[in-house]
N, C-alpha and C positions, 0 to 999 in steps of 0.2 A: 361427459366430463372425463371419464377414464380414457377415451380415445384422444381427447385434447392433451391429457397428461402424457400419454405414451408418445405422442408426436413431439411434445415439448422435450421429453427426455432424450429422444433421438437427436433433436436439434441442439440440445445442450451439449451432448457428447461430441457433436460435430463442430462445436464452437460457434454455432449460430445462436448467440445469446439473445439478440434482439427478437429473433423469431420464436425462441423458447418462451420468452416473457409474454409475448402476445398470446401464445397458446395456453399458457398457464392462467392468464387472466380470463381467457375464454372459459376455461374449466371452472374457475371460481365463480363466474357469472351463473353457472348451473348449480354448483355445490360449493359453498364457502367453507364447508367443514372437512374438505379433503386434506388430510394432514400432509401427505407427501407432496402435494401441490404447494402448500405454504412453505415447506422446507426448501424445495427446489427454487421457488420464486425468490425466497430470501437470498439464496446463494447467487442466483442469476443477477438480481438487482445489485448486489454487492459488487459484482464484476463490472457493472456499467456505471458505478459511482453513485447510484441512487441509494445512499446509505440509510437515510431516514426511512424510506419505504422498505428497505431490507430489514431494518430493525422491527418494523411493524409485522412483516410476514413471519419472521422467526419467532417473535414473541407470541404471535397468534398460534404458531405451531406448538409452542410450549403449553399454551392454555388448552390446546386440543389433546395434549397428553404425549407428545413426542418425548423420547428419551433425550435428556439434555445433552448427552454425548454427541448426538447428531448435529446440534446447533451451537454448542458452546463456543467453538472457535469463530465461525462466521459472525455470530452475535457480538462477541467481544471485538472483532474487527470493525463492525458497524458502529459500535459505541465509541471506540477510539477515534474513528474518522469524523464523528460528530462533536468531538471534544467532551465526551461523557466519561472521562477517565475515572472519576470518583465512583460513578455508577458501576463500572466494571469491577472495581476493587471491592465494592460493598455488597453486591448482589450475591446471595448464597448460590444461586443457580450457576454462577460463573466461577465458583470455587474449584480449585484443582482436586479437591478431596474426592476419593472414591472413583476417579476416572482411570482409564488404562494408562500405563506409563507413557505411551506416545502422546496422548492427549494432555497428560499432566505437564509434559515438557512444553507443548504449544501454549497452554494456558499460563504457565509461569512466564513464558517469554512475552505474552500479551501483557501480563501484569508488569513486567519490566518496562515495556514501552509506556504504559500508563504512569508508572511511578517516575520515569524519566521526564515525561511531559509535565508532571506536577512538581518537578524539582527535587524529588527525593532520590538522589543518586545512590545513597547507601542502600536504600530499600530495593532500588532497581538492580543493583549488582547482587544483592542477596537472592533475588528471584532468578537471575541468570545462573548463579552458583547452584541453586536448588535444582534447576533444570539440568544443569551439567552433571550433577550427582546422579540423576536418574539415567541419563544417557551420555556418557563421557565422549562417545565417538561421533556424535552429530556435529556438523558444522554450524548448525543454527544457533547454538549458544554463543559461539565466537562471533557470528554475525550480529547477534543482539548486543554483545558487549561493546562493539565499536562505537555506536552513537552515545552510549552511556559514558564511555571514557572521553569522547570528544567533548561532550557537555561539561565534564569535569575538568577539561583542559589537561587530561592525562594522555598526552599524545603518544608517548612511548608505548604505553600499554595498549592504546588504540591501534597503533601500527602492528604490534605483536599479535593482537587478536585478529586483525584483518589478514595478516600473512598466514596465520594458522587456518583461517577459513578457506583461503585460496589453496593451501596445500591439501586440505581435506576434500575440497570440491573445486578442482581447477577448471571445470567446465560450467561453473555457476556464474551467471551474470551478476547475481546479487553479491557474491563474494568479491568480484572485481570492482563492482560499484562501491562497496564499502572501502576497499583498498584505495580507490580513487578519491573517496571522500576525505580520507585521512591526509593524503598527499595534497589535496585541494586546500584544506584548512591550514596546512603547513606552508602554503605558498609555493609548492613545488609544481608549477604549472605544467611543464612538459611531461613529466612522468604521470601526473594526474590525467592529462589528456590521453596518454597512451593507455592507461587503465580504463578510462571511460570508453575508449575505442574498443578495447577487448570485451568489455561488458556488452556493448551494443553489437559486436560481431557475433557473440553467443546468442543474444536475444535482442533483435532490433526493436522489439516492443517494450523494452524496459524504460518506462516513462521517467523514472527518477534519474537514471543515467543520462537520458537525452536532455532533460531540463537542465541538469547540472552542467553537462558539456556545452550546451548552448550559452549558458551564462558565463562560463569560463572563456569560451571563444569570443564573446562580446568584450570581456575584460581585456583579452589579448589583441583586440582590434582585428580579429579574423572575421570580418563581417560576412564575407561570402559563405564560409562554412557555417557560421552561426545562423544565417538566413536559411540554409538548407535544413538544419535541425529544427528550426521553428516551423518551416513548411511541413516537415514530417510530423511534428507534434499536432499541427492543425488537422492533419488527416487521422492520426492515431488517437488523439485525445483532444477533440475540438473544444471541449469545455474546461480545459486545464487553465486555472487562473494564473499560475506562474508563467506559463507560456505567453499568455496575453500581456502580462507585465513586461516580459522580456521584449515582446513586439513593440511595446510602448518605448522602451529604451532604445531599440533599434530605430524607430521612427524619429525619436528625438535627435539621434545622431545624424539622421538624414534631413533634419530641420523640417520635418513634415508634421506640423503641430495638429492639424485635424486628425491625422492617423494616431498621434499620441493620445488625443482625447478619446477617440473611439476605442483604442486598445485598453486604456485605463478603465473606461466604462465597462468593457467586457470583463475585465479582471474582477471588478467589484460584483458584477451580476453573477459571474460564475461562482464566486465565493458564497454569495447569498443562496444561490441554488443548491450548493452542496450542503449548506447548513440546514436547509429546510427540505 
């Protein structure tokens, strides 16, 4: 089991996530109580979008006695991805109390996401502000503020937060994505596309930016470029439900109704798979 774990760790560090998961599962077949295996498996599964399985592995690690500091962030991410926002907010193990300042910031920002999803925008901004009070220099708090402001239709504040994030981290794909998101919602298509382009130039694997750009390109009738983004998504994130939905829209414009039906069926199947 230890040899399987050591091999999995090497694969994980080399970004061979699928290979790491196989070796971790091999280790667990021999010894289900290996705490580091459960922790790494949870993190690896989270990266592949298997969020329910990630939650199981991380929760198992907690039951085996892992320090919650090792799993609090990935566990919170797994819960949010499953729509378990209330669970994140209510579980004592996911409280920011008694964690290091860096982890407190990350947990507060996860709480902000959960509260935004639940429609508690005031609570979400309070969580962002508490995180910012701990570390005023991090761009993460400004990035987290953008979707809260957009949700509250506070577009001026959203734009200010996005610009601050870009100024703090000009080489951050996420910062450029958030800037693009503000421009997109304001209907400023050309600068939004330019910002999405910059995000993907920095990180071609930024799925949110590529999905958003594909959708905007479709809206702008730039079918060839939209098709390229959708083809790239099929490779990088083959079970992305939003990409499947956009493929349905593209097929509809091409009057290919069988393709529309297949793409919509895929979108539903992908959503169900992610939920379970």
